[in-house]
Backbone as CSV, one residue per row, in Angstrom:
resi,resn,N_x,N_y,N_z,CA_x,CA_y,CA_z,C_x,C_y,C_z
1,MET,-62.158,60.928,-19.974,-63.263,60.786,-19.050,-63.405,59.329,-18.642
2,ARG,-63.566,59.099,-17.331,-63.688,57.746,-16.809,-65.069,57.177,-17.078
3,PRO,-65.124,55.867,-17.304,-66.441,55.240,-17.392,-67.155,55.346,-16.043
4,LYS,-68.467,55.355,-16.042,-69.222,55.507,-14.802,-69.023,54.339,-13.852
5,SER,-68.652,53.183,-14.364,-68.463,52.019,-13.507,-67.144,52.085,-12.731
6,GLN,-66.204,52.935,-13.149,-64.907,53.024,-12.479,-65.029,53.924,-11.256
7,VAL,-64.641,53.404,-10.117,-64.714,54.159,-8.874,-63.578,55.170,-8.860
8,PHE,-63.844,56.381,-8.346,-62.882,57.467,-8.473,-61.604,57.257,-7.689
9,TRP,-61.602,56.472,-6.601,-60.376,56.330,-5.833,-59.485,55.210,-6.349
10,VAL,-59.943,54.439,-7.324,-59.080,53.471,-7.989,-58.513,54.190,-9.205
11,TYR,-57.364,54.835,-8.996,-56.774,55.710,-9.999,-55.358,55.249,-10.265
12,MET,-54.943,55.299,-11.525,-53.576,54.930,-11.865,-53.117,55.740,-13.067
13,ASP,-51.943,56.334,-12.937,-51.340,57.087,-14.030,-49.919,56.565,-14.203
14,ILE,-49.647,55.923,-15.332,-48.332,55.324,-15.580,-47.539,56.223,-16.507
15,ASP,-46.332,56.578,-16.052,-45.392,57.361,-16.855,-44.294,56.398,-17.312
16,ALA,-44.444,55.854,-18.509,-43.521,54.820,-18.996,-42.133,55.382,-19.263
17,ASP,-42.035,56.645,-19.653,-40.724,57.240,-19.930,-39.860,57.308,-18.674
18,ASN,-40.453,57.659,-17.539,-39.718,57.752,-16.275,-39.867,56.506,-15.419
19,GLN,-40.562,55.511,-15.931,-40.765,54.219,-15.272,-41.315,54.379,-13.859
20,MET,-42.422,55.114,-13.738,-43.068,55.260,-12.439,-44.574,55.331,-12.613
21,ALA,-45.278,55.058,-11.547,-46.740,55.093,-11.567,-47.241,55.825,-10.336
22,VAL,-48.279,56.600,-10.516,-48.978,57.240,-9.411,-50.309,56.519,-9.291
23,ILE,-50.562,55.979,-8.111,-51.777,55.188,-7.924,-52.624,55.790,-6.812
24,GLY,-53.900,55.469,-6.850,-54.824,55.932,-5.823,-55.112,54.833,-4.821
25,LEU,-55.963,55.170,-3.868,-56.354,54.204,-2.846,-57.085,53.021,-3.468
26,TYR,-56.913,51.880,-2.866,-57.615,50.655,-3.236,-57.260,50.128,-4.617
27,THR,-56.131,50.546,-5.173,-55.644,49.968,-6.423,-54.927,48.672,-6.071
28,THR,-55.270,47.596,-6.734,-54.687,46.297,-6.386,-53.370,46.081,-7.137
29,VAL,-52.586,45.149,-6.615,-51.317,44.792,-7.249,-51.570,44.237,-8.643
30,LEU,-52.637,43.478,-8.803,-52.968,42.913,-10.107,-53.269,44.017,-11.128
31,GLN,-53.973,45.060,-10.709,-54.251,46.189,-11.612,-52.969,46.901,-12.012
32,ILE,-52.068,47.096,-11.051,-50.787,47.751,-11.349,-49.976,46.905,-12.318
33,GLN,-49.914,45.602,-12.068,-49.138,44.708,-12.933,-49.717,44.658,-14.334
34,THR,-51.027,44.563,-14.451,-51.670,44.475,-15.762,-51.425,45.729,-16.582
35,GLU,-51.633,46.893,-15.983,-51.462,48.149,-16.715,-49.997,48.427,-17.046
36,SER,-49.080,48.093,-16.140,-47.663,48.352,-16.410,-47.137,47.433,-17.513
37,MET,-47.631,46.207,-17.590,-47.181,45.295,-18.632,-47.658,45.741,-20.015
38,LYS,-48.738,46.499,-20.078,-49.187,47.070,-21.353,-48.171,48.066,-21.903
39,HIS,-47.354,48.647,-20.995,-46.317,49.607,-21.384,-44.941,48.960,-21.449
40,GLY,-44.870,47.646,-21.293,-43.597,46.936,-21.338,-42.796,47.048,-20.068
41,LEU,-43.453,47.323,-18.943,-42.780,47.467,-17.659,-43.179,46.331,-16.725
42,THR,-42.316,46.017,-15.765,-42.616,45.031,-14.743,-42.551,45.724,-13.391
43,PRO,-43.631,45.702,-12.616,-43.626,46.423,-11.342,-42.886,45.660,-10.243
44,HIS,-42.279,46.403,-9.351,-41.684,45.872,-8.125,-42.511,46.457,-6.991
45,VAL,-43.296,45.614,-6.356,-44.224,46.063,-5.326,-43.655,45.741,-3.967
46,ILE,-43.605,46.749,-3.095,-43.137,46.573,-1.728,-44.328,46.763,-0.806
47,LEU,-44.658,45.744,-0.044,-45.802,45.805,0.866,-45.295,45.907,2.295
48,ASN,-45.971,46.698,3.076,-45.615,46.821,4.513,-46.566,46.029,5.344
C-alpha cells in the first residue's frame, strides 16, 4: 500500500532479474536512477 503522500501517477516497478522498469507519468530521471541503484542497476535514459 502506498503512503498517502505519494501521488498515484508517480509509479515505478523495477524488475531487477530482467533489468527493466515500468514507470508512470511524471516520474523523474532522478527517481529512476535512485531506485535502480538500490537494485545494483544503472539506468540508460533516452529523452526525446
